Each structure stands twice: as C-alpha cells, then as structure tokens.
C-alpha positions as CSV (number, residue, x, y, z in Angstrom):
1,M,159.1,40.0,58.9
2,R,158.5,37.6,61.8
3,F,161.0,39.3,64.0
4,L,159.5,42.7,63.2
5,L,156.1,41.4,64.3
6,L,157.6,40.2,67.6
7,A,159.2,43.5,68.2
8,C,155.9,45.3,67.6
9,L,154.0,43.1,70.0
10,L,156.6,43.6,72.7
11,A,156.6,47.3,72.2
12,L,152.8,47.4,72.5
13,G,152.8,45.4,75.7
14,C,150.5,42.6,74.4
15,S,150.1,40.0,77.1
16,S,147.8,37.3,78.4
17,T,147.2,35.6,81.7
18,G,149.5,32.7,82.4
19,G,151.2,33.0,79.1
20,S,154.8,33.5,78.1
21,P,156.5,36.8,78.7
22,L,156.1,37.6,75.0
23,G,152.3,37.4,75.4
24,L,151.9,35.1,72.4
25,S,150.4,32.0,74.2
26,S,146.7,31.3,74.1
27,P,144.7,33.4,76.5
28,H,143.8,31.7,79.8
29,H,140.2,32.8,80.0
30,K,138.6,32.1,76.6
31,L,135.0,32.5,75.4
32,L,133.3,29.4,74.3
33,P,132.4,29.4,70.6
34,E,128.7,29.3,71.6
35,S,129.2,32.3,73.9
36,K,130.9,34.3,71.2
37,A,128.1,33.4,68.7
38,F,125.4,34.4,71.2
39,R,127.1,37.7,72.0
40,D,127.7,38.6,68.4
41,N,124.3,37.6,66.9
42,G,121.3,38.8,68.9
43,P,118.4,41.2,68.9
44,P,118.7,44.6,70.5
45,P,119.2,44.5,74.3
46,T,116.1,44.3,76.4
47,G,115.3,44.2,80.1
48,P,116.0,46.4,83.1
49,R,119.3,48.4,83.3
50,E,120.8,51.5,84.8
51,L,118.2,54.4,84.8
52,A,115.4,51.9,84.2
53,K,115.7,49.4,87.1
54,T,112.9,47.2,88.4
55,L,112.2,45.6,91.7
56,L,113.4,42.0,92.1
57,A,111.0,39.2,92.9
58,T,110.1,38.6,96.5
59,H,113.0,36.9,98.4
60,V,112.6,33.2,98.8
61,L,114.5,31.9,101.9
62,E,117.4,29.4,101.3
63,P,120.0,27.9,103.6
64,G,122.5,30.6,104.7
65,D,119.9,33.3,105.2
66,V,119.4,34.6,108.7
67,L,116.1,35.6,110.2
68,L,115.6,38.0,113.2
69,V,112.8,36.7,115.4
70,T,111.5,39.0,118.1
71,V,108.7,38.9,120.7
72,P,107.9,42.6,121.4
73,D,106.0,41.9,124.6
74,L,108.7,41.9,127.3
75,D,106.3,40.2,129.7
76,S,105.7,37.2,127.4
77,P,107.0,33.9,128.7
78,V,108.2,33.0,125.2
79,R,111.9,33.1,124.8
80,I,113.4,32.5,121.3
81,P,117.0,33.1,120.2
82,A,116.8,36.2,118.1
83,D,119.2,35.3,115.3
84,Q,117.9,32.3,113.4
85,P,120.2,31.0,110.5
86,V,118.4,28.8,108.0
87,Q,120.1,25.4,108.2
88,P,121.2,23.2,105.3
89,D,118.0,21.1,105.7
90,G,115.9,24.3,105.5
91,T,114.9,24.5,109.2
92,I,115.6,27.0,112.0
93,D,116.2,26.0,115.6
94,L,113.5,27.4,118.0
95,G,114.7,25.4,120.9
96,R,111.8,23.9,122.9
97,Y,109.4,25.1,120.2
98,G,110.9,22.8,117.5
99,R,112.6,23.1,114.1
100,P,110.1,24.4,111.5
101,V,111.0,24.3,107.9
102,V,111.2,27.9,106.4
103,A,113.3,27.4,103.3
104,G,111.4,27.7,100.0
105,G,109.0,30.3,101.4
106,T,109.0,34.0,102.0
107,V,109.6,35.9,105.2
108,A,105.9,36.2,105.7
109,N,105.5,32.4,105.3
110,A,108.3,31.9,107.8
111,E,106.5,34.1,110.4
112,L,103.4,32.0,110.1
113,E,105.4,28.8,110.5
114,I,107.2,30.1,113.6
115,L,104.0,31.4,115.1
116,R,102.3,28.0,114.5
117,A,105.2,26.2,116.2
118,V,105.2,28.5,119.2
119,R,101.4,28.4,119.6
120,A,101.5,24.6,119.9
121,Q,103.2,25.1,123.3
122,A,102.6,28.6,124.4
123,K,99.9,31.3,124.3
124,L,100.9,33.8,121.7
125,E,98.8,36.1,119.6
126,T,99.5,36.9,115.9
127,G,100.9,40.4,116.6
128,D,103.1,39.2,119.4
129,L,105.8,37.8,117.1
130,Q,107.8,39.6,114.4
131,V,110.2,38.1,111.8
132,R,112.6,40.1,109.7
133,L,115.3,39.1,107.2
134,L,118.6,39.9,108.8
135,N,121.0,38.5,106.2
136,R,120.3,37.3,102.7
137,V,123.5,35.7,101.6
138,S,121.8,33.0,99.6
139,K,121.2,35.3,96.6
140,V,124.5,36.1,94.8
141,Y,126.0,37.0,91.5
142,Y,129.4,36.0,90.1
143,V,132.3,37.9,88.6
144,L,134.8,35.7,86.9
145,G,137.8,35.8,84.5
146,E,140.1,38.7,84.1
147,V,139.2,40.7,87.2
148,N,141.4,41.4,90.2
149,A,139.2,39.8,92.8
150,P,136.8,37.2,91.2
151,G,134.2,35.6,93.4
152,A,130.5,35.5,94.4
153,F,128.9,38.6,95.9
154,P,125.6,39.1,97.7
155,I,123.0,40.9,95.6
156,T,120.9,43.7,97.2
157,G,118.7,44.4,94.2
158,R,120.3,47.6,92.8
159,E,123.5,46.2,91.2
160,T,124.4,46.7,87.6
161,A,127.1,45.1,85.4
162,L,129.4,48.0,86.2
163,D,128.8,47.5,89.9
164,A,129.7,43.8,89.5
165,I,133.0,44.6,87.8
166,L,133.9,47.1,90.4
167,A,133.0,44.6,93.2
168,G,135.4,42.1,91.5
169,G,138.3,44.6,91.9
170,G,138.1,46.0,88.4
171,L,139.6,44.6,85.1
172,T,143.1,43.3,84.9
173,R,145.6,44.5,82.4
174,A,145.0,41.3,80.4
175,A,141.2,41.8,80.2
176,S,139.4,42.1,76.9
177,E,137.2,45.2,77.4
178,G,135.2,44.5,74.2
179,K,134.2,40.9,74.9
180,I,132.8,40.9,78.4
181,I,129.5,39.0,78.7
182,L,126.7,38.6,81.2
183,S,125.2,35.0,81.3
184,R,121.9,34.5,83.0
185,P,121.2,31.1,84.5
186,T,118.6,29.0,82.7
187,L,117.1,25.6,83.0
188,P,118.9,22.7,81.2
189,E,116.1,22.5,78.7
190,G,115.6,26.2,78.5
191,C,117.0,28.9,76.2
192,R,120.5,30.3,76.9
193,I,120.7,34.0,77.7
194,V,124.1,35.7,77.0
195,M,124.4,39.5,76.9
196,P,127.4,41.6,75.8
197,I,128.7,44.2,78.2
198,C,130.2,47.2,76.4
199,Y,132.5,48.3,79.2
200,P,134.3,51.2,77.3
201,Q,130.9,52.7,76.3
202,I,129.6,52.4,79.9
203,V,132.5,54.1,81.6
204,Q,133.6,56.6,79.0
205,L,130.3,57.6,77.4
206,G,127.8,57.0,80.2
207,D,126.0,54.6,77.8
208,T,123.5,52.5,79.8
209,T,122.5,50.3,76.9
210,T,124.4,47.3,78.2
211,N,124.7,48.3,81.9
212,Y,122.1,45.7,82.8
213,Q,120.6,45.4,86.2
214,L,121.7,42.1,87.8
215,Q,119.5,39.2,88.8
216,P,120.4,36.5,91.4
217,G,122.7,34.0,89.8
218,D,124.0,36.2,87.0
219,R,127.5,35.6,85.8
220,I,129.8,38.4,84.6
221,Y,132.7,36.8,82.6
222,V,135.7,38.8,81.5
223,P,137.8,36.9,78.9
224,S,141.5,37.4,78.3
225,R,142.7,39.7,75.6
226,G,144.1,38.0,72.5
227,A,147.7,38.6,71.5
228,L,146.7,40.7,68.4
229,E,143.7,42.4,70.0
230,G,143.9,46.2,69.6
231,L,146.2,45.8,66.6
232,L,143.5,44.6,64.2
233,P,140.4,46.7,63.4
234,C,137.2,45.7,65.1
235,K,135.1,43.8,62.5
236,T,131.7,45.0,63.8
237,G,132.3,48.7,64.3
238,P,133.2,50.7,67.4
239,T,130.9,48.7,69.7
240,C,132.7,45.4,69.0
241,A,129.7,43.2,68.7
242,C,127.8,44.7,71.6
243,S,124.5,43.9,69.8
244,G,122.3,42.6,72.6
245,P,121.2,39.3,74.2
246,Q,120.6,36.0,72.3
247,F,117.9,33.5,73.1
248,P,118.8,30.4,71.1
249,C,116.5,27.4,71.3
250,T,115.8,24.3,69.3
251,G,112.3,23.5,68.3
252,S,110.6,26.3,70.1
253,T,110.4,30.1,70.2
254,C,112.1,32.0,72.9
255,A,111.2,35.5,74.0
256,P,113.3,37.9,76.2
C-alpha cells in the first residue's frame, strides 16, 4: 500500500520547493497556524477591490522619494538643482538655500518649506516656484513565497492582488493556488488583517470578490503546495476557505 501511494504521488507530479525529488518533504513556504486560522474564519470580504477601487491617501514624503523643483521665471536669479531626492534624514539639498526637512509632509508642504528657505536669501514670490513628485519609490507592496520573482514593488494606486502576483513573475509550479493570502500591516497593539486570495476564481471566473485593491505595505504571500494537496477533497467547498478577512483582537472590538 505504501509503495502504491508513492507511485501515485510520482505520477501526479506532487512536489514542493527545496524538497526531495519525491516531493514528500515539508513545504518550504508554510502558512503560520495563526495565518491559516485568520484566512479560514472571517466575515465576508470588505474594502476596495477590482471594479470598486478608491483613491489612496495623499502621498506622504519619505526618504527615497524624488521631488522636481522648478523656477518658471527664466530671468530669476534663483538656481536650484531640479531633481531633489529625499535623503535618509528627511532633508533635500538646496545648495546655498539650505537643507529643509520635507519628509513626513505632503508635496504641498514641501513646496512651502522650499519657498520659505529660498525666500530667506532671495526675492521670490509664491507662484515663482513649483514642486512636483517625480519618483515615489517609498511606497511599496511585497510579493513573497512561491512566485518566480519575489520582491518589493512601487505602488501607483491602481494595483490589485492579481497585478501583484503578475508583477512577482506569476506562481511557481509548487504554489498552492487555494491558500494565497494578503496581509495588511498593522500596529503591534492593533488587530491583524489577513485576507484570502482566491486565485483560480479571479483568473478563471473573473470573480473580483477577493481581487483586493492594494494599499502601501501590503504583503501577498503564496505558500507551497502540500504533498497531498489536490488529491484530497477541499474541506470547505470549491472556494477552499476563501471566506474573507479576519480582524482578531483581544479585549476590544475590531471593525474592517
């Protein structure tokens, strides 16, 4: 009986990352018991997703962002390097006009800070200086686990879970399509937010229920397929526990 089971597994091509050629070792990318519980036991999914997207919050500058500072008046004596990367200490380098701190504020706040620094040494009116966001690499999302190109990717504000998986190079052959999760960053004392991603339903049925719109800092995690996955029936029906997000908390009530 044991040899028959081994032969069946080999014939069906069961495998896992970093495992033995028989595919019987423990999967490399595992879900934490807490993650599995959050994914399996939660209220119906809520929040923006494909076909019902919302605008993200106003961008807050962080180190790594790049501002474009221009003086439209060509006759102005003010000369400032146009590209202004936000340094690790939160400042930008305006040369003779100083190093104002712009991190932690919006682009509009940065324009006021730059204008204030320049005015201290040169005559410049409010409309004579313009600031735009040239590069916003500080806001990213992460794609991890069984994807071909895991990593951090800049977020533009339109990405969904499907976009994230494609940006990560797509699923590997060892991926568990029915156990993908999206984890949203929360404060240490806050509630944990873990949402199931029903990949087969998204790509084969056009079901947008779990194709959530991404927020900065979101993590898409694709676990490895178990050795017997696909051989045993799904315990929770065809959606494989894609039941929605979970907001567990101790001693308080959490709302989506």
